[in-house]
C-alpha positions in Angstrom: 191.2 65.5 140.5 193.5 66.0 143.5 194.0 69.6 144.7 197.4 71.1 144.0 199.0 74.6 144.0 197.5 76.6 141.2 194.1 75.0 141.3 190.9 77.0 141.8 188.9 75.3 144.5 185.3 76.0 145.4 184.4 75.0 149.0 181.8 75.3 151.7 183.2 75.9 155.2 182.3 76.6 158.8 184.9 78.0 161.1 184.8 77.4 164.9 186.9 78.5 167.9 188.0 76.0 170.6 184.9 76.6 172.6 182.7 75.7 169.6 181.7 79.3 168.7 181.1 79.7 165.0 183.0 82.8 163.8 182.4 82.4 160.0 180.7 80.2 157.5 179.8 80.0 153.8 176.5 78.2 154.7 173.4 80.4 155.1 171.6 77.9 157.3 174.5 77.8 159.7 174.8 81.6 159.7 171.1 81.9 160.6 171.3 79.2 163.3 174.4 80.8 164.9 173.2 84.4 164.7 175.8 85.5 162.2 173.2 86.4 159.6 171.7 89.0 162.0 175.1 90.6 162.5 175.8 90.8 158.8 172.4 91.2 157.2 173.8 92.3 153.8 176.2 89.4 153.4 175.5 86.7 150.8 176.4 83.2 152.0 177.7 81.1 149.2 180.6 78.7 148.5 184.1 80.3 148.5 186.4 80.0 145.5 190.2 80.3 146.2 193.2 79.9 144.0 195.5 77.6 146.0 198.9 79.1 146.4 197.8 82.7 145.9 197.6 83.4 149.6 193.9 84.3 149.4 193.2 82.4 152.7 195.2 81.7 155.8 198.2 79.4 155.4 196.7 76.5 157.3 193.6 76.4 155.1 195.7 76.4 151.9 197.9 73.6 153.2 194.9 71.6 154.3 193.2 71.8 150.9 196.2 70.3 149.0 195.6 66.6 148.3 191.9 66.7 148.7 189.4 66.0 145.9 186.0 67.3 144.8 183.3 65.9 147.1 185.7 65.4 150.0 184.6 66.5 153.5 187.2 67.1 156.2 187.9 69.0 159.4 191.1 71.2 159.5 192.6 72.2 162.8 194.7 75.3 162.3 197.1 76.5 165.0 197.6 80.2 165.5 201.0 80.3 163.6 199.2 79.0 160.5 196.2 81.2 161.0 196.3 84.8 162.3 199.4 84.5 164.4 200.0 84.7 168.1 198.5 87.6 170.1 201.3 90.1 170.7 201.7 93.0 173.1 203.8 94.7 170.5 200.7 95.2 168.4 199.0 97.2 171.2 199.7 100.9 170.8 199.2 103.7 173.2 198.2 107.2 172.0 198.0 110.5 173.8 194.3 111.0 174.4 194.3 114.7 173.3 196.3 114.0 170.1 194.1 111.1 169.1 191.0 113.2 169.8 192.4 115.9 167.5 193.1 113.3 164.8 189.5 112.1 165.1 188.0 115.6 164.6 187.4 116.2 168.2 185.7 112.9 169.0 186.9 110.9 172.0 187.0 107.1 171.1 185.1 104.7 173.4 186.2 101.3 174.6 185.2 98.7 172.1 185.3 101.1 169.1 187.4 100.2 166.1 189.8 102.6 164.5 191.6 102.5 161.1 195.3 103.5 161.2 197.0 105.4 158.4 198.6 102.1 157.2 195.1 100.6 156.9 195.3 98.4 160.0 192.2 98.1 162.1 192.4 98.2 165.9 190.1 97.9 168.8 190.1 100.6 171.5 190.7 98.6 174.7 191.2 101.4 177.3 190.5 105.1 177.4 191.8 107.4 180.2 192.3 111.1 180.5 196.0 110.7 179.4 196.2 107.7 177.1 194.1 105.5 174.7 195.2 101.9 174.2 194.4 100.4 170.8 194.9 96.7 170.0 196.0 96.1 166.4 196.2 92.3 166.7 193.9 90.4 164.3 190.6 89.5 166.0 191.5 85.8 165.8 195.1 86.1 166.8 196.2 83.4 169.3 193.2 81.2 168.4 193.3 77.6 167.2 190.7 77.5 164.4 188.7 74.5 163.3 187.2 74.4 159.9 184.7 71.9 158.6 185.3 71.9 154.8 183.4 70.4 151.9 185.1 70.6 148.5 182.5 71.5 145.9 184.6 71.8 142.8 188.3 71.8 141.6 189.5 73.5 138.4 
């Protein structure tokens, strides 16, 4: 059965950056080999099931699945515009240090910390000074070309 919009597809995958770094996988052996299992000890690694067309995965992944069949193995190269978008300076916000410290109950955020905004977005603190705190709300993989090794396990 050829995958089409509306199908439920179960797949195994491994996602890599341009430099070969594995950033995500459904395969436990790959996660252990790459050190991902240590970083997420409670995660269960198992095949992913997605409804094609329901926007449950990035656009490039959905498009790459269409036309494949159960048992197929392929590599999908997904440019930023079909993944997490381009990195944008507009998504970096500056906050008054004192105001942000008040909002955080008196805590001063540290560089590298992650904050959740009122709209649910997550951002990384990239700079802390006496006057301002810069927080980058770009997705972690923004601007990255992603390569996924995919194996189609089942199509319904």
